[in-house]
C-alpha positions as CSV (number, residue, x, y, z in Angstrom):
1,M,-15.0,27.9,-41.1
2,S,-16.6,25.2,-43.1
3,G,-18.4,24.5,-45.9
4,K,-18.7,20.9,-48.4
5,G,-15.5,19.3,-48.1
6,N,-13.9,21.2,-46.0
7,I,-14.8,21.4,-43.1
8,V,-13.3,21.9,-40.1
9,Y,-13.4,19.9,-36.7
10,P,-13.6,21.6,-34.1
11,Y,-11.4,18.7,-32.0
12,I,-9.5,17.6,-35.2
13,P,-6.7,20.2,-35.4
14,N,-6.0,18.2,-38.5
15,S,-8.9,18.8,-40.2
16,V,-7.7,22.5,-40.8
17,P,-7.2,23.1,-44.5
18,E,-3.4,24.7,-44.3
19,V,-2.4,21.7,-41.5
20,R,-3.6,18.9,-43.9
21,Q,-2.2,20.8,-46.8
22,A,1.5,20.8,-44.7
23,M,1.1,17.1,-44.0
24,L,0.4,16.7,-47.1
25,D,3.2,18.8,-48.7
26,E,5.6,16.6,-46.0
27,L,4.3,13.5,-47.1
28,G,5.3,14.7,-51.4
29,F,1.3,14.0,-52.0
30,E,-0.9,16.3,-53.9
31,S,-4.1,14.6,-52.6
32,E,-5.3,12.5,-49.9
33,E,-6.1,9.9,-52.1
34,D,-2.2,9.8,-52.5
35,I,-2.2,7.7,-49.2
36,Y,-4.6,4.9,-50.1
37,K,-3.3,4.4,-54.1
38,E,-1.8,1.7,-52.8
39,I,-5.2,-0.5,-52.2
40,P,-6.2,-2.0,-55.3
41,D,-9.0,-0.2,-56.7
42,R,-11.9,-3.6,-56.5
43,L,-11.1,-3.1,-52.9
44,R,-11.6,0.5,-52.9
45,F,-15.1,1.2,-51.3
46,H,-16.7,4.3,-54.1
47,G,-19.9,5.0,-52.9
48,E,-21.2,7.9,-51.2
49,M,-21.1,6.7,-47.2
50,K,-25.1,7.6,-45.3
51,M,-23.4,9.8,-42.4
52,P,-25.3,12.2,-40.9
53,A,-24.6,15.8,-41.2
54,P,-21.7,16.6,-39.0
55,I,-22.5,18.4,-35.5
56,L,-20.0,21.5,-35.3
57,S,-21.7,23.5,-32.1
58,E,-20.8,21.8,-28.5
59,A,-24.0,22.3,-27.4
60,R,-26.3,21.1,-30.1
61,L,-23.8,17.6,-29.6
62,Q,-24.1,17.8,-26.1
63,R,-28.1,17.9,-27.1
64,H,-27.6,15.3,-29.1
65,V,-25.7,12.8,-27.3
66,E,-28.9,13.2,-24.8
67,K,-31.1,13.1,-27.4
68,I,-30.1,9.4,-27.6
69,F,-29.2,8.6,-24.1
70,A,-32.8,9.8,-23.3
71,K,-34.2,6.4,-25.2
72,N,-32.0,4.4,-22.2
73,E,-34.5,3.0,-19.9
74,N,-32.4,3.0,-16.3
75,V,-32.7,2.0,-12.3
76,K,-33.4,5.0,-10.9
77,D,-36.6,5.3,-13.2
78,N,-37.6,2.0,-12.3
79,I,-37.9,-0.6,-10.3
80,C,-35.3,-3.3,-11.3
81,F,-35.6,-6.8,-10.1
82,L,-32.4,-7.9,-12.7
83,G,-29.2,-9.2,-11.0
84,G,-27.0,-12.6,-13.0
85,G,-23.3,-11.0,-12.5
86,I,-24.4,-7.1,-12.9
87,W,-26.4,-6.1,-9.4
88,N,-28.5,-3.2,-8.3
89,H,-27.0,-2.2,-5.0
90,Y,-26.0,1.2,-3.3
91,V,-22.9,3.4,-4.4
92,P,-21.9,4.9,-0.8
93,A,-20.8,8.7,-2.0
94,V,-17.7,8.7,-0.5
95,C,-16.9,5.5,-2.7
96,D,-17.9,8.5,-5.9
97,T,-15.5,10.8,-4.0
98,I,-12.8,9.0,-3.1
99,G,-12.7,7.0,-6.4
100,G,-13.1,10.1,-8.4
101,R,-9.9,11.6,-6.8
102,D,-7.0,12.1,-9.3
103,E,-4.4,10.5,-7.0
104,I,-6.9,7.5,-7.9
105,L,-8.9,7.6,-10.9
106,T,-5.1,8.3,-12.5
107,S,-3.7,5.2,-11.2
108,Y,-3.8,3.1,-14.0
109,V,-0.4,1.6,-14.1
110,G,3.1,2.2,-11.6
111,E,6.1,1.2,-10.1
112,A,7.1,1.2,-6.5
113,F,9.5,4.4,-6.2
114,S,6.2,6.0,-7.5
115,D,3.0,4.0,-6.2
116,H,3.2,4.0,-2.7
117,G,-0.5,5.2,-2.0
118,K,-1.6,2.3,-4.6
119,F,0.1,0.2,-3.1
120,Q,-1.9,0.1,0.4
121,I,-4.6,1.2,-0.8
122,L,-4.8,-2.5,-3.2
123,F,-3.0,-4.0,-0.2
124,E,-6.2,-3.0,2.5
125,S,-8.5,-3.9,-0.5
126,E,-6.9,-7.7,-1.0
127,S,-6.4,-7.8,3.1
128,M,-10.2,-7.3,3.3
129,L,-11.2,-9.8,0.5
130,G,-9.5,-12.6,2.4
131,D,-11.2,-11.2,5.6
132,L,-14.0,-12.3,4.0
133,T,-13.5,-15.4,1.8
134,G,-11.2,-17.1,4.8
135,F,-7.9,-17.0,2.7
136,E,-4.9,-14.9,3.6
137,A,-3.3,-14.0,-0.3
138,C,-5.5,-12.4,-2.8
139,N,-4.8,-10.7,-6.0
140,T,-4.9,-7.1,-7.5
141,P,-8.7,-7.2,-10.1
142,T,-8.8,-9.6,-13.0
143,Y,-11.5,-8.4,-15.3
144,D,-14.2,-9.6,-14.1
145,W,-15.5,-12.6,-11.7
146,A,-15.2,-14.5,-15.4
147,N,-11.5,-14.1,-15.6
148,A,-11.2,-14.9,-12.6
149,I,-12.3,-18.4,-13.0
150,A,-10.5,-18.8,-16.1
151,I,-7.1,-17.8,-13.6
152,V,-7.6,-20.5,-11.1
153,S,-8.4,-23.3,-13.7
154,R,-4.8,-23.0,-15.1
155,M,-3.2,-22.1,-11.9
156,A,-4.9,-25.1,-10.7
157,S,-4.1,-27.3,-13.7
158,R,0.1,-26.1,-12.9
159,T,-0.2,-26.5,-9.3
160,T,-1.3,-30.6,-9.7
161,G,-0.2,-31.3,-13.4
162,R,-3.3,-31.9,-14.5
163,K,-5.6,-31.1,-17.6
164,E,-9.2,-31.7,-16.5
165,I,-11.5,-29.0,-14.9
166,L,-15.1,-29.8,-13.7
167,V,-18.0,-27.7,-13.3
168,S,-21.7,-27.1,-11.5
169,E,-23.7,-27.1,-14.9
170,N,-26.2,-24.1,-13.3
171,I,-23.3,-21.2,-13.3
172,S,-23.7,-18.4,-14.9
173,P,-23.5,-19.3,-18.6
174,D,-22.0,-16.1,-19.6
175,R,-18.9,-17.0,-17.1
176,K,-19.0,-20.7,-18.2
177,I,-18.2,-20.2,-22.1
178,I,-15.5,-17.8,-21.2
179,N,-14.4,-20.1,-19.0
180,E,-14.5,-22.4,-21.8
181,N,-12.3,-20.5,-24.0
182,Y,-9.5,-19.8,-21.9
183,C,-8.9,-23.3,-21.4
184,K,-8.4,-24.0,-24.9
185,P,-6.9,-25.7,-26.5
186,D,-4.7,-27.8,-23.7
187,I,-7.6,-28.1,-20.8
188,S,-11.3,-29.6,-21.1
189,I,-13.9,-28.8,-18.9
190,V,-17.0,-31.5,-17.7
191,E,-19.6,-29.9,-16.4
192,V,-21.2,-32.6,-13.3
193,K,-25.0,-32.6,-12.6
194,Y,-27.2,-30.4,-10.6
195,D,-30.2,-32.3,-9.0
196,F,-32.7,-29.2,-9.5
197,E,-35.2,-32.1,-7.0
198,N,-33.2,-31.0,-4.4
199,R,-31.0,-27.4,-5.3
200,C,-27.7,-28.8,-4.9
201,L,-24.9,-30.1,-6.6
202,D,-24.9,-33.9,-7.4
203,L,-22.9,-35.5,-5.7
204,D,-22.8,-39.3,-6.6
205,D,-22.5,-37.7,-10.6
206,L,-19.4,-35.8,-8.7
207,R,-18.2,-38.9,-7.5
208,S,-18.3,-40.7,-10.7
209,K,-16.8,-37.7,-12.5
210,V,-13.8,-36.6,-10.3
211,S,-10.3,-38.6,-10.3
212,D,-6.7,-38.3,-10.8
213,K,-7.1,-36.2,-13.7
214,T,-9.0,-33.7,-12.3
215,A,-6.9,-30.5,-11.6
216,M,-9.7,-28.1,-9.9
217,V,-13.5,-28.7,-9.2
218,Y,-15.4,-25.7,-9.7
219,F,-18.8,-24.7,-8.4
220,E,-21.3,-21.6,-7.2
221,N,-22.2,-20.3,-4.0
222,P,-24.6,-19.1,-3.9
223,S,-25.1,-20.3,-7.5
224,Y,-26.5,-18.3,-10.4
225,L,-29.6,-19.3,-9.6
226,G,-29.5,-18.3,-5.8
227,F,-29.8,-21.5,-4.8
228,I,-27.3,-21.8,-1.5
229,E,-25.1,-24.8,-1.8
230,T,-25.2,-27.3,1.6
231,Q,-23.0,-29.3,0.8
232,G,-19.5,-27.6,1.0
233,A,-17.3,-29.7,2.9
234,E,-18.8,-32.7,1.4
235,I,-17.6,-32.0,-2.5
236,V,-14.2,-30.7,-1.1
237,E,-13.5,-34.1,1.0
238,I,-14.5,-35.9,-2.8
239,A,-12.2,-33.5,-4.5
240,H,-9.5,-33.8,-2.2
241,A,-10.0,-37.5,-1.5
242,K,-8.6,-37.5,-5.7
243,G,-6.0,-35.2,-5.2
244,A,-8.4,-32.4,-7.1
245,T,-8.3,-28.8,-5.7
246,V,-11.9,-26.8,-5.2
247,A,-12.4,-23.1,-6.1
248,V,-15.6,-21.5,-4.7
249,G,-17.7,-18.3,-6.5
250,V,-19.1,-15.9,-4.5
251,D,-21.1,-13.1,-4.4
252,P,-19.0,-11.0,-2.0
253,T,-22.3,-9.1,-0.5
254,S,-23.1,-12.6,0.9
255,L,-20.8,-13.4,3.4
256,G,-22.2,-11.6,6.0
257,V,-24.2,-14.1,6.7
258,L,-22.8,-17.5,4.4
259,E,-19.7,-19.7,5.7
260,A,-16.6,-18.5,4.1
261,P,-15.0,-21.0,1.1
262,G,-11.7,-21.3,2.9
263,D,-13.4,-22.1,6.6
264,F,-15.3,-24.8,4.9
265,G,-12.0,-25.8,3.1
266,A,-12.2,-24.6,-0.4
267,D,-8.9,-24.4,-2.1
268,Y,-9.4,-20.4,-3.9
269,A,-12.3,-18.4,-3.8
270,V,-12.7,-16.3,-6.6
271,G,-16.3,-13.9,-7.4
272,E,-17.0,-9.9,-8.8
273,L,-16.0,-7.1,-7.5
274,Q,-19.1,-4.6,-8.8
275,P,-21.6,-5.6,-5.4
276,L,-18.9,-3.2,-3.5
277,G,-19.4,0.4,-4.4
278,I,-19.4,0.1,-8.2
279,H,-22.5,1.4,-10.2
280,M,-24.4,-0.9,-12.7
281,S,-22.1,-0.3,-15.9
282,C,-23.0,-2.9,-18.7
283,G,-19.3,-2.7,-20.6
284,G,-18.1,-2.2,-17.3
285,G,-17.7,-2.2,-13.7
286,L,-16.9,-5.2,-13.3
287,G,-13.6,-6.6,-11.8
288,G,-12.5,-10.1,-10.4
289,F,-10.9,-11.4,-7.1
290,I,-9.4,-14.3,-6.3
291,A,-8.3,-16.0,-3.3
292,T,-5.7,-18.3,-1.6
293,K,-4.3,-19.8,1.1
294,D,-0.8,-18.5,1.7
295,E,0.9,-21.2,0.0
296,E,3.7,-21.2,-2.2
297,K,2.4,-23.9,-4.3
298,F,-0.6,-21.0,-4.9
299,V,1.0,-17.7,-4.0
300,A,3.9,-19.1,-7.0
301,E,1.1,-19.3,-9.8
302,Y,-1.1,-16.4,-8.9
303,P,-0.6,-14.6,-12.4
304,S,-1.1,-11.0,-11.3
305,L,0.0,-8.9,-9.1
306,L,-0.2,-8.9,-5.2
307,F,0.8,-6.4,-2.7
308,G,2.5,-7.1,0.9
309,V,3.6,-5.2,3.8
310,L,7.2,-5.1,5.8
311,P,8.7,-3.4,7.9
312,T,11.1,-0.6,6.7
313,V,14.6,0.6,7.9
314,K,13.0,2.8,10.2
315,E,11.6,2.0,13.1
316,G,7.5,2.0,13.4
317,E,7.6,2.8,9.3
318,Y,5.7,0.0,6.9
319,G,5.8,-0.1,3.4
320,F,3.7,-1.9,0.6
321,G,4.9,-3.3,-2.3
322,Q,5.0,-6.2,-4.6
323,V,5.2,-9.9,-3.4
324,A,6.9,-12.9,-5.3
325,F,8.1,-10.2,-8.3
326,E,9.9,-13.8,-10.0
327,R,6.7,-15.0,-11.0
328,T,5.6,-12.2,-13.3
329,S,7.2,-10.8,-16.4
330,Y,8.4,-7.9,-14.8
331,G,10.6,-11.0,-12.8
332,S,11.3,-13.6,-15.3
333,R,10.5,-11.8,-19.1
334,E,8.8,-14.5,-20.9
335,K,9.2,-17.3,-17.8
336,G,6.4,-15.2,-15.6
337,K,2.9,-16.5,-15.4
338,D,1.5,-13.4,-15.5
339,F,-0.5,-12.2,-19.3
340,I,-1.4,-8.7,-17.5
341,G,0.0,-5.7,-16.7
342,T,-3.2,-3.8,-16.7
343,C,-6.4,-4.6,-14.2
344,A,-8.9,-2.9,-13.1
345,A,-6.9,-1.2,-9.9
346,L,-9.0,1.4,-9.6
347,H,-12.5,-0.9,-8.9
348,G,-10.3,-2.7,-6.4
349,M,-10.2,0.7,-4.7
350,I,-13.4,1.4,-4.5
351,A,-14.0,-2.0,-3.0
352,A,-11.6,-1.0,-0.4
353,V,-13.2,1.7,0.6
354,Y,-16.5,0.2,0.3
355,L,-15.5,-2.5,2.6
356,A,-13.8,-0.4,5.1
357,L,-16.9,2.1,5.5
358,M,-19.1,-1.7,5.5
359,G,-16.4,-3.4,8.1
360,P,-18.5,-7.1,9.7
361,A,-21.6,-5.4,10.9
362,G,-22.3,-3.8,8.0
363,M,-21.7,-6.9,5.6
364,K,-23.8,-8.5,7.5
365,D,-26.6,-6.1,7.9
366,L,-26.3,-5.6,4.4
367,G,-27.0,-9.8,4.0
368,S,-29.9,-9.9,6.6
369,T,-31.3,-7.1,4.4
370,I,-31.6,-9.0,1.1
371,L,-32.2,-11.9,2.8
372,Q,-35.5,-11.0,4.5
373,R,-36.7,-8.5,1.6
374,M,-36.1,-11.0,-0.9
375,A,-38.0,-13.8,2.0
376,Y,-41.0,-11.4,1.5
377,A,-40.9,-11.2,-2.0
378,K,-40.6,-15.2,-2.6
379,A,-43.2,-15.5,-0.9
380,E,-45.5,-12.5,-2.4
381,I,-45.2,-13.1,-5.4
382,A,-46.0,-17.5,-4.9
383,K,-49.7,-16.1,-4.3
384,V,-49.9,-15.0,-7.5
385,P,-51.8,-17.4,-9.4
386,G,-50.3,-19.1,-12.1
387,V,-47.1,-18.1,-11.3
388,K,-44.5,-20.5,-9.3
389,V,-41.6,-19.4,-7.2
390,Y,-38.8,-23.3,-6.8
391,D,-38.4,-23.2,-2.8
392,G,-34.6,-23.2,-0.7
393,Y,-32.1,-22.1,0.6
394,N,-31.6,-18.5,-1.6
395,F,-29.3,-16.0,-1.5
396,K,-30.7,-12.8,-3.2
397,E,-31.6,-14.2,-6.4
398,F,-34.7,-16.9,-7.1
399,V,-36.2,-18.7,-9.9
400,V,-39.8,-17.3,-10.6
401,N,-41.6,-20.0,-13.1
402,F,-44.9,-18.6,-15.2
403,D,-45.9,-22.3,-16.2
404,D,-49.3,-22.1,-15.9
405,C,-49.5,-17.9,-16.8
406,G,-50.1,-18.8,-20.6
407,K,-47.5,-16.1,-21.3
408,S,-44.1,-16.1,-21.8
409,V,-41.4,-14.7,-19.6
410,A,-40.4,-12.4,-22.7
411,E,-44.3,-11.0,-23.3
412,I,-44.5,-10.7,-19.4
413,N,-40.9,-8.5,-18.8
414,R,-42.6,-6.6,-21.8
415,L,-45.5,-5.8,-20.0
416,L,-44.0,-5.1,-16.7
417,L,-41.6,-2.2,-18.0
418,K,-44.8,-0.9,-19.6
419,K,-45.3,-0.4,-15.3
420,K,-41.1,0.7,-14.8
421,I,-40.7,-2.7,-14.0
422,F,-37.3,-4.1,-15.1
423,G,-38.3,-8.5,-14.8
424,G,-36.1,-11.1,-14.2
425,I,-33.9,-12.4,-16.7
426,D,-35.7,-14.8,-19.1
427,L,-34.3,-18.0,-17.9
428,T,-35.4,-20.5,-21.1
429,K,-32.8,-21.0,-23.5
430,S,-30.0,-21.5,-21.3
431,F,-31.8,-23.5,-18.7
432,P,-34.8,-24.9,-20.5
433,E,-35.3,-27.2,-17.9
434,L,-36.8,-24.7,-15.8
435,G,-39.4,-24.2,-18.6
436,S,-40.6,-20.5,-19.0
437,S,-38.4,-19.7,-15.9
438,A,-37.1,-16.3,-14.8
439,L,-34.3,-15.4,-12.3
440,Y,-35.3,-12.5,-9.7
441,C,-32.7,-10.6,-7.6
442,V,-33.8,-8.7,-4.5
443,T,-31.0,-6.1,-2.8
444,E,-30.9,-3.6,-0.5
445,M,-32.3,-1.1,-3.1
446,L,-35.8,-2.6,-3.4
447,T,-38.4,-1.7,-0.9
448,K,-41.2,-3.4,0.1
449,E,-43.6,-1.1,-1.7
450,D,-41.3,-1.7,-5.1
451,I,-41.8,-5.7,-4.1
452,D,-45.5,-4.3,-3.7
453,D,-45.9,-2.7,-7.0
454,L,-44.0,-6.2,-8.8
455,V,-46.9,-8.2,-7.0
456,V,-49.6,-5.9,-8.1
457,A,-49.0,-5.6,-11.5
458,L,-47.9,-9.6,-11.7
459,N,-51.7,-10.4,-10.5
460,E,-52.7,-8.1,-13.2
461,I,-50.7,-9.6,-16.1
462,C,-50.3,-13.7,-15.2
């Protein structure tokens, strides 16, 4: 089957010598080297690449890959207090079951004549997200939360004709950077101060910066640091007084216990779908959403797909289809406002399964459970000598300070990992004003015993 320089790879038919020779004959070449002869010799690599020997057996390859995977630490074998954008929530088995069905898993793209099932489940997903956020219109998933912020920034700019976005300085550092990149070069981003003493946006700074140039004010509730913003209505009033719109970034798991952005007058809600039945998967497993009022000035600016429901010619029968199609490049070609045909539709459909399973009562129970366990964790961690917990109203995440501990966050996290515990996200670089602090996260996956284990470990380390 193989020999040096004449290896037949089981998954690459073109590696069969006879096939390779047939292709060379078709091209009129003597050898593979003739294919690259157009490349100047000075640009060619003439050494020998340090590649490992190929693994030709599927069984040996599987063992090799599993050995590599075994080096990873995961949330099943460790107690996880990490959050900050990807959270360890429970994924009901029905989410995997339905999400893995052929007709769902393969619904990458589709058209109205072929994808009624996909259109219906995305319509249901959007409807439930609309209920959660207090709005009537919601889109198919964007790539992630950060992508959703960037999209509403440009939607708001087109709606108002203005080129400035005000953003709270304490939003997720990653989301902040991505929004700035998407808004370049024509939309400027201006940060509004966050009052770390009062755990709220600095309204005086907001008043001094919002103007007739401001298209949108963006803040997150709860914030990236877990603090609940109690001034939502005031922020909306200040922004609207200058003709600006307001977008609120939300964690959907909080909306069973916190007021929806639409209810206190915001114009947009954006957030992340991952907590809604989607496994933690760094580099994937994300999906953002956008919700607005069902008004033309907002709906006409969506760059992504919207689905609606209408009665058909048959009495009692309903059909699901795309809404305001002329917005899109499908309807208006180069004048369309969309940029995607591909999206995280699969995760939007899984979110529909999760939300339908939970229902309003389930989302309230989820939020209450997280609040109770987080409050217990804050109280117990605060008892550890040398450790300070930032007080205030929080949901799911909170800041722990180790200034008096004598160890850095990185060092503490290394020591915690030896005890099979993932400590919090190190905030030292992204929020230096908080000193040696970490962002801890408590979800419904953590038990009282898990939290007690962390407290025992911190007492030994600090």
